[in-house]
DRENDO-1510 file (C-alpha; in Angstrom, 1 decimal, always signed):
<recs>
REC; n; res; u; v; w
REC; 1; UNK; +0.0; +0.1; +0.1 .
REC; 2; UNK; +1.2; +3.6; -0.7 .
REC; 3; UNK; +2.4; +5.6; +2.2 .
REC; 4; UNK; +0.9; +8.8; +0.8 .
REC; 5; UNK; +0.3; +11.8; +3.2 .
REC; 6; UNK; -2.6; +11.3; +5.4 .
REC; 7; UNK; -4.3; +14.5; +6.0 .
REC; 8; UNK; -6.9; +15.2; +8.7 .
REC; 9; UNK; -8.2; +18.5; +7.5 .
REC; 10; UNK; -10.2; +20.4; +10.1 .
REC; 11; UNK; -13.7; +21.5; +9.6 .
REC; 12; UNK; -13.7; +25.4; +9.8 .
REC; 13; UNK; -16.7; +27.8; +10.2 .
REC; 14; UNK; -16.7; +30.8; +8.1 .
REC; 15; UNK; -15.4; +33.0; +10.9 .
REC; 16; UNK; -12.7; +30.7; +11.7 .
REC; 17; UNK; -11.8; +30.5; +8.0 .
REC; 18; UNK; -11.6; +34.3; +7.7 .
REC; 19; UNK; -9.4; +34.5; +10.9 .
REC; 20; UNK; -6.8; +32.0; +9.8 .
REC; 21; UNK; -6.7; +33.9; +6.6 .
REC; 22; UNK; -5.6; +37.0; +8.6 .
REC; 23; UNK; -1.9; +35.7; +9.2 .
REC; 24; UNK; -0.4; +39.1; +9.9 .
REC; 25; UNK; -3.0; +39.8; +12.4 .
REC; 26; UNK; -2.4; +36.7; +14.4 .
REC; 27; UNK; +1.4; +37.1; +14.1 .
REC; 28; UNK; +1.0; +40.5; +15.6 .
REC; 29; UNK; -1.1; +39.1; +18.5 .
REC; 30; UNK; +1.4; +36.6; +19.2 .
REC; 31; UNK; +4.3; +39.0; +19.0 .
REC; 32; UNK; +2.7; +41.1; +21.6 .
REC; 33; UNK; +1.3; +38.5; +24.0 .
REC; 34; UNK; +3.6; +35.5; +23.4 .
REC; 35; UNK; +3.1; +31.9; +22.7 .
REC; 36; UNK; +1.0; +30.0; +23.4 .
REC; 37; UNK; -2.0; +32.2; +22.8 .
REC; 38; UNK; -5.7; +31.2; +23.1 .
REC; 39; UNK; -7.9; +33.2; +20.5 .
REC; 40; UNK; -11.7; +33.2; +21.4 .
REC; 41; UNK; -14.6; +34.1; +19.0 .
REC; 42; UNK; -17.3; +35.0; +21.4 .
REC; 43; UNK; -19.9; +35.7; +18.8 .
REC; 44; UNK; -19.9; +32.2; +17.5 .
REC; 45; UNK; -21.2; +30.7; +20.6 .
REC; 46; UNK; -24.3; +32.7; +20.0 .
REC; 47; UNK; -24.8; +31.1; +16.7 .
REC; 48; UNK; -24.3; +27.6; +18.1 .
REC; 49; UNK; -26.9; +28.0; +20.6 .
REC; 50; UNK; -29.3; +29.4; +18.1 .
REC; 51; UNK; -28.9; +26.1; +16.1 .
REC; 52; UNK; -29.7; +24.2; +19.4 .
REC; 53; UNK; -33.0; +26.4; +19.6 .
REC; 54; UNK; -34.0; +25.7; +16.1 .
REC; 55; UNK; -34.3; +22.1; +17.1 .
REC; 56; UNK; -36.7; +22.7; +19.9 .
REC; 57; UNK; -38.7; +24.8; +17.4 .
REC; 58; UNK; -38.8; +21.8; +15.0 .
REC; 59; UNK; -40.3; +19.7; +17.8 .
REC; 60; UNK; -42.6; +22.4; +19.0 .
REC; 61; UNK; -40.9; +22.4; +22.4 .
REC; 62; UNK; -39.9; +25.0; +24.9 .
REC; 63; UNK; -36.8; +24.8; +26.8 .
REC; 64; UNK; -33.3; +26.4; +28.1 .
REC; 65; UNK; -29.9; +25.7; +27.1 .
REC; 66; UNK; -27.3; +26.1; +29.9 .
REC; 67; UNK; -23.6; +26.5; +28.6 .
REC; 68; UNK; -21.4; +23.9; +30.5 .
REC; 69; UNK; -18.8; +26.4; +31.8 .
REC; 70; UNK; -16.2; +23.6; +32.5 .
REC; 71; UNK; -15.5; +23.2; +28.9 .
REC; 72; UNK; -13.8; +26.7; +28.8 .
REC; 73; UNK; -13.0; +29.3; +31.4 .
REC; 74; UNK; -13.0; +32.4; +29.0 .
REC; 75; UNK; -14.7; +35.4; +30.4 .
REC; 76; UNK; -15.6; +36.7; +26.9 .
REC; 77; UNK; -17.7; +33.6; +26.0 .
REC; 78; UNK; -19.6; +34.0; +29.4 .
REC; 79; UNK; -20.2; +37.6; +29.1 .
REC; 80; UNK; -21.4; +37.3; +25.4 .
REC; 81; UNK; -24.0; +34.8; +26.5 .
REC; 82; UNK; -25.5; +37.3; +29.1 .
REC; 83; UNK; -26.9; +39.1; +26.2 .
REC; 84; UNK; -29.1; +36.2; +25.1 .
REC; 85; UNK; -31.7; +34.0; +26.7 .
REC; 86; UNK; -29.2; +31.1; +27.5 .
REC; 87; UNK; -28.2; +30.0; +31.0 .
REC; 88; UNK; -25.1; +28.7; +32.4 .
REC; 89; UNK; -24.1; +25.3; +34.1 .
REC; 90; UNK; -21.7; +26.0; +37.0 .
REC; 91; UNK; -19.9; +23.0; +38.3 .
REC; 92; UNK; -18.0; +24.7; +41.0 .
REC; 93; UNK; -18.1; +27.8; +43.5 .
REC; 94; UNK; -15.5; +29.5; +41.3 .
REC; 95; UNK; -17.6; +29.0; +38.1 .
REC; 96; UNK; -20.7; +30.1; +39.9 .
REC; 97; UNK; -18.8; +33.4; +41.1 .
REC; 98; UNK; -17.4; +33.8; +37.7 .
REC; 99; UNK; -20.9; +33.7; +36.1 .
REC; 100; UNK; -22.5; +36.2; +38.6 .
REC; 101; UNK; -19.5; +38.6; +38.0 .
REC; 102; UNK; -19.8; +38.4; +34.3 .
REC; 103; UNK; -23.5; +39.5; +34.4 .
REC; 104; UNK; -25.6; +36.4; +34.7 .
REC; 105; UNK; -28.5; +36.6; +37.0 .
REC; 106; UNK; -28.8; +33.7; +39.4 .
REC; 107; UNK; -32.3; +32.7; +38.0 .
REC; 108; UNK; -30.3; +31.7; +34.7 .
REC; 109; UNK; -27.5; +29.8; +36.4 .
REC; 110; UNK; -27.8; +26.1; +37.3 .
REC; 111; UNK; -25.4; +24.6; +39.9 .
REC; 112; UNK; -24.4; +21.2; +38.9 .
REC; 113; UNK; -21.5; +18.8; +39.7 .
REC; 114; UNK; -20.2; +17.7; +43.3 .
REC; 115; UNK; -21.0; +20.5; +45.9 .
REC; 116; UNK; -19.2; +21.4; +48.9 .
REC; 117; UNK; -21.1; +23.2; +51.6 .
REC; 118; UNK; -19.8; +26.7; +50.5 .
REC; 119; UNK; -20.8; +26.0; +46.9 .
REC; 120; UNK; -24.3; +24.7; +47.8 .
REC; 121; UNK; -24.8; +27.8; +50.2 .
REC; 122; UNK; -23.9; +30.3; +47.7 .
REC; 123; UNK; -26.1; +28.7; +45.0 .
REC; 124; UNK; -29.0; +28.7; +47.5 .
REC; 125; UNK; -28.2; +32.2; +48.7 .
REC; 126; UNK; -28.1; +33.7; +45.2 .
REC; 127; UNK; -31.2; +31.7; +44.1 .
REC; 128; UNK; -29.7; +29.5; +41.4 .
REC; 129; UNK; -31.3; +26.3; +40.2 .
REC; 130; UNK; -29.5; +23.4; +42.0 .
REC; 131; UNK; -29.3; +20.2; +40.2 .
REC; 132; UNK; -29.0; +17.9; +43.2 .
REC; 133; UNK; -26.8; +14.7; +43.0 .
REC; 134; UNK; -28.5; +12.9; +45.8 .
REC; 135; UNK; -30.2; +12.9; +49.2 .
REC; 136; UNK; -27.3; +14.4; +51.1 .
REC; 137; UNK; -27.4; +17.5; +48.8 .
REC; 138; UNK; -31.1; +17.8; +49.0 .
REC; 139; UNK; -31.1; +17.8; +52.7 .
REC; 140; UNK; -28.2; +20.1; +53.0 .
REC; 141; UNK; -29.9; +22.6; +50.6 .
REC; 142; UNK; -33.1; +22.5; +52.6 .
REC; 143; UNK; -31.1; +23.1; +55.6 .
REC; 144; UNK; -29.6; +26.3; +54.3 .
REC; 145; UNK; -32.9; +27.5; +53.2 .
REC; 146; UNK; -34.5; +26.9; +56.7 .
REC; 147; UNK; -31.4; +28.2; +58.7 .
REC; 148; UNK; -30.9; +31.4; +56.8 .
REC; 149; UNK; -34.6; +32.2; +55.9 .
REC; 150; UNK; -34.0; +32.0; +52.2 .
REC; 151; UNK; -36.6; +32.0; +49.5 .
REC; 152; UNK; -38.0; +28.5; +48.4 .
REC; 153; UNK; -35.1; +26.9; +46.4 .
REC; 154; UNK; -35.6; +25.4; +42.9 .
REC; 155; UNK; -34.0; +22.0; +42.7 .
REC; 156; UNK; -33.7; +19.3; +39.7 .
REC; 157; UNK; -33.2; +15.6; +40.7 .
REC; 158; UNK; -30.4; +14.0; +39.0 .
REC; 159; UNK; -31.2; +10.3; +38.4 .
REC; 160; UNK; -29.3; +7.4; +37.1 .
REC; 161; UNK; -29.5; +3.7; +36.5 .
REC; 162; UNK; -32.7; +3.7; +34.4 .
REC; 163; UNK; -33.9; +0.2; +33.3 .
REC; 164; UNK; -36.1; -0.4; +30.4 .
REC; 165; UNK; -38.6; -3.5; +29.9 .
REC; 166; UNK; -38.4; -5.8; +26.9 .
REC; 167; UNK; -35.1; -5.5; +25.3 .
REC; 168; UNK; -32.9; -4.8; +28.3 .
REC; 169; UNK; -31.1; -1.4; +28.2 .
REC; 170; UNK; -29.3; -0.5; +31.3 .
REC; 171; UNK; -27.6; +2.9; +31.8 .
REC; 172; UNK; -24.0; +2.4; +32.7 .
REC; 173; UNK; -22.9; +2.8; +36.2 .
REC; 174; UNK; -22.2; +6.5; +37.1 .
REC; 175; UNK; -21.0; +8.2; +40.4 .
REC; 176; UNK; -23.4; +10.9; +39.8 .
REC; 177; UNK; -27.2; +10.9; +40.5 .
REC; 178; UNK; -29.6; +8.8; +42.4 .
REC; 179; UNK; -30.7; +5.5; +41.2 .
REC; 180; UNK; -34.2; +5.4; +39.7 .
REC; 181; UNK; -35.1; +2.7; +42.2 .
REC; 182; UNK; -34.5; +5.2; +45.0 .
REC; 183; UNK; -36.7; +7.7; +43.8 .
REC; 184; UNK; -39.2; +7.3; +46.5 .
REC; 185; UNK; -36.8; +8.3; +49.1 .
REC; 186; UNK; -36.1; +11.6; +47.3 .
REC; 187; UNK; -39.8; +12.2; +47.0 .
REC; 188; UNK; -40.4; +11.6; +50.6 .
REC; 189; UNK; -37.6; +14.0; +51.6 .
REC; 190; UNK; -39.0; +16.6; +49.2 .
REC; 191; UNK; -42.5; +16.4; +50.8 .
REC; 192; UNK; -40.8; +16.7; +54.2 .
REC; 193; UNK; -39.2; +19.9; +53.0 .
REC; 194; UNK; -41.9; +21.2; +50.8 .
REC; 195; UNK; -41.8; +24.7; +52.2 .
REC; 196; UNK; -38.1; +25.0; +51.4 .
REC; 197; UNK; -37.6; +23.2; +48.2 .
REC; 198; UNK; -39.3; +23.4; +44.9 .
REC; 199; UNK; -38.7; +20.6; +42.5 .
REC; 200; UNK; -39.0; +21.9; +39.0 .
REC; 201; UNK; -38.0; +18.6; +37.2 .
REC; 202; UNK; -35.6; +15.6; +36.8 .
REC; 203; UNK; -32.6; +15.0; +34.8 .
REC; 204; UNK; -29.7; +12.4; +34.2 .
REC; 205; UNK; -25.9; +12.5; +33.7 .
REC; 206; UNK; -24.6; +9.9; +31.2 .
REC; 207; UNK; -21.0; +9.7; +30.1 .
REC; 208; UNK; -21.9; +8.3; +26.7 .
REC; 209; UNK; -22.9; +9.1; +23.2 .
REC; 210; UNK; -25.2; +6.0; +22.9 .
REC; 211; UNK; -28.7; +7.0; +21.8 .
REC; 212; UNK; -30.2; +3.9; +23.3 .
REC; 213; UNK; -28.9; +4.7; +26.9 .
REC; 214; UNK; -29.9; +8.3; +26.5 .
REC; 215; UNK; -33.5; +7.3; +25.2 .
REC; 216; UNK; -34.0; +5.0; +28.2 .
REC; 217; UNK; -32.9; +7.7; +30.6 .
REC; 218; UNK; -35.1; +10.3; +29.1 .
REC; 219; UNK; -38.0; +8.1; +29.1 .
REC; 220; UNK; -37.4; +7.2; +32.8 .
REC; 221; UNK; -37.2; +10.8; +33.5 .
REC; 222; UNK; -40.5; +11.4; +32.0 .
REC; 223; UNK; -41.9; +8.5; +34.2 .
REC; 224; UNK; -40.3; +10.2; +37.4 .
REC; 225; UNK; -42.1; +13.6; +36.4 .
REC; 226; UNK; -45.4; +11.7; +36.7 .
REC; 227; UNK; -44.4; +10.4; +40.2 .
REC; 228; UNK; -43.6; +13.9; +41.2 .
REC; 229; UNK; -47.1; +15.0; +40.1 .
REC; 230; UNK; -48.8; +12.1; +41.9 .
REC; 231; UNK; -47.0; +13.6; +45.1 .
REC; 232; UNK; -48.6; +16.9; +44.5 .
REC; 233; UNK; -45.6; +18.7; +43.0 .
REC; 234; UNK; -45.6; +20.6; +39.6 .
REC; 235; UNK; -42.5; +19.7; +37.8 .
REC; 236; UNK; -42.1; +21.5; +34.4 .
REC; 237; UNK; -38.5; +20.4; +33.1 .
REC; 238; UNK; -36.6; +17.4; +31.9 .
REC; 239; UNK; -32.7; +17.9; +31.8 .
REC; 240; UNK; -30.9; +15.7; +29.2 .
REC; 241; UNK; -27.5; +17.0; +30.2 .
REC; 242; UNK; -24.7; +17.3; +27.6 .
REC; 243; UNK; -22.7; +14.8; +25.5 .
REC; 244; UNK; -24.0; +16.0; +22.1 .
REC; 245; UNK; -20.4; +16.0; +20.5 .
REC; 246; UNK; -18.5; +17.8; +17.8 .
REC; 247; UNK; -17.3; +16.7; +14.4 .
REC; 248; UNK; -13.7; +18.1; +14.0 .
REC; 249; UNK; -12.8; +17.0; +10.5 .
REC; 250; UNK; -14.0; +18.3; +7.1 .
REC; 251; UNK; -14.1; +15.0; +5.2 .
REC; 252; UNK; -15.3; +11.6; +6.5 .
REC; 253; UNK; -13.1; +9.7; +4.0 .
REC; 254; UNK; -10.1; +11.1; +5.6 .
REC; 255; UNK; -11.0; +9.7; +9.0 .
REC; 256; UNK; -11.9; +6.3; +7.5 .
REC; 257; UNK; -8.7; +6.3; +5.4 .
REC; 258; UNK; -6.6; +7.3; +8.5 .
REC; 259; UNK; -8.0; +4.6; +11.0 .
REC; 260; UNK; -7.6; +1.9; +8.3 .
REC; 261; UNK; -3.9; +3.0; +7.7 .
REC; 262; UNK; -3.2; +3.0; +11.4 .
REC; 263; UNK; -4.5; -0.5; +11.7 .
REC; 264; UNK; -2.3; -1.6; +8.8 .
REC; 265; UNK; +0.7; +0.2; +10.5 .
REC; 266; UNK; +0.2; -1.5; +13.8 .
REC; 267; UNK; +0.3; -4.7; +11.8 .
REC; 268; UNK; +3.5; -3.9; +10.0 .
REC; 269; UNK; +1.9; -3.6; +6.7 .
REC; 270; UNK; +2.9; +0.1; +6.1 .
REC; 271; UNK; +5.4; +2.5; +7.7 .
REC; 272; UNK; +4.8; +3.7; +11.2 .
REC; 273; UNK; +2.4; +6.6; +11.5 .
REC; 274; UNK; +3.1; +7.7; +15.1 .
REC; 275; UNK; +6.1; +8.5; +17.3 .
REC; 276; UNK; +7.2; +5.2; +18.6 .
REC; 277; UNK; +4.7; +3.2; +16.9 .
REC; 278; UNK; +2.0; +4.2; +19.1 .
REC; 279; UNK; -1.3; +2.5; +18.1 .
REC; 280; UNK; -3.8; +4.4; +20.1 .
REC; 281; UNK; -5.1; +1.3; +21.9 .
REC; 282; UNK; -4.3; -1.0; +18.9 .
REC; 283; UNK; -1.5; -3.6; +19.2 .
REC; 284; UNK; -0.2; -6.6; +17.3 .
REC; 285; UNK; +0.3; -10.0; +19.1 .
REC; 286; UNK; +1.6; -12.9; +17.1 .
REC; 287; UNK; +0.2; -11.6; +13.8 .
REC; 288; UNK; -3.3; -10.8; +15.3 .
REC; 289; UNK; -4.7; -7.3; +16.0 .
REC; 290; UNK; -5.7; -6.9; +19.6 .
REC; 291; UNK; -7.2; -3.9; +21.7 .
REC; 292; UNK; -9.7; -1.3; +20.5 .
REC; 293; UNK; -9.2; +2.1; +18.9 .
REC; 294; UNK; -9.1; +4.5; +21.7 .
REC; 295; UNK; -9.9; +7.6; +20.0 .
REC; 296; UNK; -12.7; +10.4; +19.9 .
REC; 297; UNK; -14.4; +10.0; +16.5 .
REC; 298; UNK; -12.8; +13.0; +14.9 .
REC; 299; UNK; -15.5; +12.8; +12.2 .
REC; 300; UNK; -19.1; +12.3; +13.3 .
REC; 301; UNK; -22.0; +12.4; +10.7 .
REC; 302; UNK; -24.4; +13.5; +13.5 .
REC; 303; UNK; -23.2; +15.9; +16.2 .
REC; 304; UNK; -24.2; +19.0; +18.4 .
REC; 305; UNK; -27.8; +20.0; +17.7 .
REC; 306; UNK; -28.3; +17.4; +15.2 .
REC; 307; UNK; -27.6; +14.9; +17.8 .
REC; 308; UNK; -30.2; +16.4; +20.0 .
REC; 309; UNK; -32.7; +16.3; +17.0 .
REC; 310; UNK; -31.9; +12.5; +16.6 .
REC; 311; UNK; -32.4; +11.9; +20.4 .
REC; 312; UNK; -35.9; +13.8; +20.4 .
REC; 313; UNK; -36.9; +11.8; +17.2 .
REC; 314; UNK; -36.1; +8.5; +18.8 .
REC; 315; UNK; -38.8; +6.4; +19.9 .
REC; 316; UNK; -39.1; +5.7; +23.7 .
REC; 317; UNK; -38.1; +2.0; +24.5 .
REC; 318; UNK; -41.4; +1.4; +26.5 .
REC; 319; UNK; -43.8; +3.7; +25.0 .
REC; 320; UNK; -42.6; +3.4; +21.4 .
REC; 321; UNK; -43.5; +7.0; +20.4 .
REC; 322; UNK; -40.8; +9.9; +19.6 .
REC; 323; UNK; -39.4; +11.3; +22.8 .
REC; 324; UNK; -40.0; +14.8; +21.6 .
REC; 325; UNK; -43.6; +14.1; +21.2 .
REC; 326; UNK; -43.9; +12.5; +24.8 .
REC; 327; UNK; -42.1; +15.7; +26.2 .
REC; 328; UNK; -44.6; +17.9; +24.4 .
REC; 329; UNK; -47.4; +15.9; +25.7 .
REC; 330; UNK; -46.0; +16.1; +29.3 .
REC; 331; UNK; -46.0; +19.7; +29.1 .
REC; 332; UNK; -42.4; +19.8; +30.1 .
REC; 333; UNK; -39.6; +22.2; +29.0 .
REC; 334; UNK; -36.4; +20.5; +27.7 .
REC; 335; UNK; -33.2; +21.7; +29.6 .
REC; 336; UNK; -29.7; +20.6; +28.3 .
REC; 337; UNK; -26.1; +21.8; +29.1 .
REC; 338; UNK; -23.9; +21.6; +25.9 .
REC; 339; UNK; -20.3; +22.1; +26.5 .
REC; 340; UNK; -18.1; +20.9; +23.8 .
REC; 341; UNK; -21.0; +21.6; +21.2 .
REC; 342; UNK; -21.7; +25.0; +22.6 .
REC; 343; UNK; -18.0; +26.1; +22.0 .
REC; 344; UNK; -17.7; +24.4; +18.6 .
REC; 345; UNK; -15.4; +26.8; +16.4 .
REC; 346; UNK; -15.2; +29.4; +19.2 .
REC; 347; UNK; -11.4; +29.1; +19.7 .
REC; 348; UNK; -8.0; +28.5; +18.2 .
REC; 349; UNK; -4.6; +28.0; +19.9 .
REC; 350; UNK; -1.6; +29.5; +18.4 .
REC; 351; UNK; +1.9; +28.2; +18.9 .
REC; 352; UNK; +5.3; +29.5; +17.7 .
REC; 353; UNK; +7.7; +27.2; +16.1 .
REC; 354; UNK; +11.0; +27.3; +18.0 .
REC; 355; UNK; +13.1; +24.6; +16.5 .
REC; 356; UNK; +13.1; +22.3; +13.4 .
REC; 357; UNK; +15.5; +19.4; +13.5 .
REC; 358; UNK; +16.1; +16.1; +12.0 .
REC; 359; UNK; +15.2; +13.0; +14.1 .
REC; 360; UNK; +17.3; +10.2; +13.0 .
REC; 361; UNK; +16.1; +9.5; +9.6 .
REC; 362; UNK; +12.4; +9.8; +10.6 .
REC; 363; UNK; +10.2; +12.7; +10.1 .
REC; 364; UNK; +11.5; +16.1; +11.4 .
REC; 365; UNK; +10.8; +17.2; +14.8 .
REC; 366; UNK; +9.2; +20.7; +15.3 .
REC; 367; UNK; +9.4; +22.1; +18.7 .
REC; 368; UNK; +6.8; +24.5; +19.7 .
REC; 369; UNK; +6.5; +27.3; +22.4 .
REC; 370; UNK; +3.7; +25.3; +24.0 .
REC; 371; UNK; +3.2; +21.8; +25.4 .
REC; 372; UNK; +0.7; +19.3; +25.4 .
REC; 373; UNK; -1.3; +20.6; +28.5 .
REC; 374; UNK; -1.9; +23.7; +26.5 .
REC; 375; UNK; -3.9; +22.0; +23.8 .
REC; 376; UNK; -4.9; +18.6; +25.3 .
REC; 377; UNK; -5.4; +16.9; +22.0 .
REC; 378; UNK; -4.1; +13.7; +23.1 .
REC; 379; UNK; -6.6; +13.4; +26.0 .
REC; 380; UNK; -9.4; +13.4; +23.6 .
REC; 381; UNK; -7.8; +11.9; +20.5 .
REC; 382; UNK; -8.8; +14.9; +18.3 .
REC; 383; UNK; -6.2; +14.4; +15.6 .
REC; 384; UNK; -6.8; +17.5; +13.3 .
REC; 385; UNK; -3.9; +19.1; +11.3 .
REC; 386; UNK; -2.9; +22.5; +12.5 .
REC; 387; UNK; -2.6; +25.4; +10.0 .
REC; 388; UNK; +0.8; +26.6; +9.1 .
REC; 389; UNK; +1.1; +30.4; +9.1 .
REC; 390; UNK; +4.4; +31.7; +7.8 .
REC; 391; UNK; +6.5; +34.4; +9.7 .
REC; 392; UNK; +5.4; +36.8; +7.0 .
REC; 393; UNK; +1.6; +36.1; +7.6 .
REC; 394; UNK; +1.2; +33.9; +4.6 .
REC; 395; UNK; -0.3; +30.4; +4.4 .
REC; 396; UNK; +1.2; +27.9; +2.1 .
REC; 397; UNK; -1.2; +25.7; +0.0 .
REC; 398; UNK; -0.7; +22.2; -0.1 .
REC; 399; UNK; -0.8; +22.2; -4.0 .
REC; 400; UNK; +2.0; +24.8; -4.3 .
REC; 401; UNK; +4.7; +22.9; -2.4 .
REC; 402; UNK; +5.7; +19.4; -1.4 .
REC; 403; UNK; +3.9; +18.1; +1.8 .
REC; 404; UNK; +6.2; +16.9; +4.5 .
REC; 405; UNK; +5.4; +14.7; +7.7 .
REC; 406; UNK; +6.6; +16.0; +11.1 .
REC; 407; UNK; +6.3; +15.3; +14.7 .
REC; 408; UNK; +5.3; +18.0; +17.0 .
REC; 409; UNK; +6.9; +18.3; +20.3 .
REC; 410; UNK; +6.3; +20.7; +23.2 .
REC; 411; UNK; +8.6; +22.8; +25.5 .
REC; 412; UNK; +8.7; +20.6; +28.6 .
REC; 413; UNK; +11.7; +18.5; +29.5 .
REC; 414; UNK; +9.6; +15.3; +29.2 .
REC; 415; UNK; +9.8; +12.6; +26.7 .
REC; 416; UNK; +6.1; +12.4; +26.9 .
REC; 417; UNK; +5.5; +16.0; +26.0 .
REC; 418; UNK; +4.2; +15.5; +22.3 .
REC; 419; UNK; +1.6; +17.6; +21.0 .
REC; 420; UNK; +0.2; +14.5; +19.1 .
REC; 421; UNK; +1.9; +11.2; +18.8 .
REC; 422; UNK; +0.6; +11.1; +15.1 .
REC; 423; UNK; +2.9; +12.2; +12.1 .
REC; 424; UNK; +1.2; +15.4; +11.1 .
REC; 425; UNK; +1.4; +16.2; +7.2 .
REC; 426; UNK; +1.9; +20.0; +6.6 .
REC; 427; UNK; +2.1; +21.7; +3.2 .
REC; 428; UNK; +5.6; +22.7; +3.7 .
REC; 429; UNK; +8.3; +22.3; +6.4 .
REC; 430; UNK; +7.9; +25.0; +9.2 .
REC; 431; UNK; +10.6; +27.3; +10.0 .
REC; 432; UNK; +11.4; +29.1; +13.4 .
REC; 433; UNK; +9.0; +32.0; +13.8 .
REC; 434; UNK; +6.1; +30.5; +11.9 .
REC; 435; UNK; +3.0; +29.8; +13.8 .
REC; 436; UNK; +0.9; +26.6; +14.0 .
REC; 437; UNK; -2.8; +27.3; +14.5 .
REC; 438; UNK; -4.7; +24.4; +16.2 .
REC; 439; UNK; -8.3; +25.2; +15.4 .
REC; 440; UNK; -11.5; +24.3; +17.3 .
REC; 441; UNK; -9.7; +23.9; +20.6 .
REC; 442; UNK; -12.2; +25.9; +23.0 .
REC; 443; UNK; -14.0; +22.7; +23.9 .
REC; 444; UNK; -12.0; +21.0; +26.7 .
REC; 445; UNK; -8.7; +21.4; +24.8 .
REC; 446; UNK; -7.2; +24.7; +25.5 .
REC; 447; UNK; -7.2; +25.1; +29.3 .
REC; 448; UNK; -8.7; +22.0; +30.7 .
REC; 449; UNK; -5.5; +20.5; +31.3 .
REC; 450; UNK; -3.2; +23.4; +31.1 .
REC; 451; UNK; -0.6; +24.0; +33.9 .
REC; 452; UNK; +2.5; +26.1; +34.7 .
REC; 453; UNK; +4.6; +22.9; +34.8 .
REC; 454; UNK; +8.4; +23.8; +34.9 .
REC; 455; UNK; +7.4; +27.4; +35.0 .
REC; 456; UNK; +6.7; +27.5; +31.6 .
REC; 457; UNK; +4.1; +30.2; +30.8 .
REC; 458; UNK; +0.5; +29.2; +30.3 .
REC; 459; UNK; -1.4; +30.7; +27.4 .
REC; 460; UNK; -2.9; +34.1; +27.5 .
REC; 461; UNK; -6.4; +34.6; +26.0 .
REC; 462; UNK; -7.7; +37.2; +23.7 .
REC; 463; UNK; -11.2; +37.8; +22.2 .
REC; 464; UNK; -11.6; +38.8; +18.6 .
REC; 465; UNK; -14.3; +39.9; +16.5 .
REC; 466; UNK; -14.8; +41.1; +12.8 .
REC; 467; UNK; -15.7; +44.8; +12.5 .
REC; 468; UNK; -15.7; +46.8; +9.1 .
REC; 469; UNK; -14.2; +44.0; +7.1 .
REC; 470; UNK; -11.1; +43.6; +9.6 .
REC; 471; UNK; -10.4; +41.8; +13.0 .
REC; 472; UNK; -10.4; +43.5; +16.2 .
REC; 473; UNK; -9.3; +42.2; +19.6 .
REC; 474; UNK; -9.0; +42.7; +23.2 .
REC; 475; UNK; -7.8; +40.6; +26.3 .
REC; 476; UNK; -10.3; +38.1; +27.2 .
REC; 477; UNK; -11.0; +39.6; +30.7 .
REC; 478; UNK; -11.4; +43.0; +29.0 .
REC; 479; UNK; -14.2; +41.9; +26.7 .
REC; 480; UNK; -17.6; +43.2; +27.4 .
REC; 481; UNK; -20.6; +42.8; +25.0 .
REC; 482; UNK; -21.5; +46.4; +25.1 .
REC; 483; UNK; -21.7; +49.0; +22.3 .
REC; 484; UNK; -20.6; +52.7; +22.4 .
REC; 485; UNK; -22.8; +55.5; +21.2 .
REC; 486; UNK; -21.5; +55.1; +17.7 .
REC; 487; UNK; -22.6; +51.3; +17.5 .
REC; 488; UNK; -19.1; +50.0; +17.9 .
REC; 489; UNK; -18.0; +47.6; +20.7 .
REC; 490; UNK; -16.6; +49.4; +23.6 .
</recs>
């Protein structure tokens, strides 16, 4: 088989394409603020959530979307959302404080995740919606309301372990939520604290993209809503969480070709495609392929709002009718907390090329002024090609030069500090001073694993927007979605 270059071209939005064509602008940002640099596009998150809203309209449903703040810590993204009807999912006291400080009112914030007493107290004191994880949180929340004379607190019950009849579908074990089988105890507690707590609905948390499991959980939540109503409560929402996914690649055939070739390389049928022959979960034993490919599917035919549409169109396991129809008939709003999908195309990470050197007959090693924690690609298996921006701001085209395979290394004194173990093919060999632009890193990639290891600088962050045919910028923490009297962003 030919060892032709294996490209994994990133899917780029119109705004991202325009930004990456503005090489001199990006070079000037890095020259001023250093490498690595995270560049945010706050207007894109508004467009993304509007696509989610269009799914609700298609199914004639009402609902609310809460941005899962843990996906990205940008102030610009959060502040931009305050101008919309979107809410925010805060999974820590720091995220809750950040949301309130950015302009969110507490009625549009949902407190999720494990809650220490301080987090739970602030959520109750501010009047946020509290997505309670179990009986302990429910009791503690009621105690705060009673002790401090707070207004009745809105709560959602997080459930897990829903089981369907017929063809058995059981949600995988989760450390979050309360088993459906223990719902009765939660309802007893709610009745005891009926003056302190207002249960507005139920939801689930599933670490999976499997439609069957999510359909079973959603149907179970609808049954739980009826149990609440039988107890005299008036629930009005079902929360389907997140996990809608993102498709990172522009072409499905490139993903199919790459994964096929990786299998062949592991089996020795073609040249190695990774540093040290890494197989991403695959290995050869006595001529037999073993293991499983441990990669996030970089190309997904259905992702984001399309995945939500597919879930709502899916028939319920027991009732055998579309889940969206059942939600509509139950008079419930749909709540969801997209994280990765909400920030699709909302950010790019820039890294300066420091050194290019030969590596013992293999692909050249390109050392960058950033490290694997600044991008976090390997934690997610999102192996897209970076965009090469020359020092003069130009972007070499593949057709105009000779493609070259390289390995990308970081700035830490660690053998393991590889930006990606995959051999990356670029349209030309990078040179010191060039930039590599890693697109679509806003969702869990640019700061979820970032550290100040070995006292290397962590990435600064800027917000950018198009105005009058050119790109403008400010520091992320200086971004506010307000206009001056001339109609320009202040």
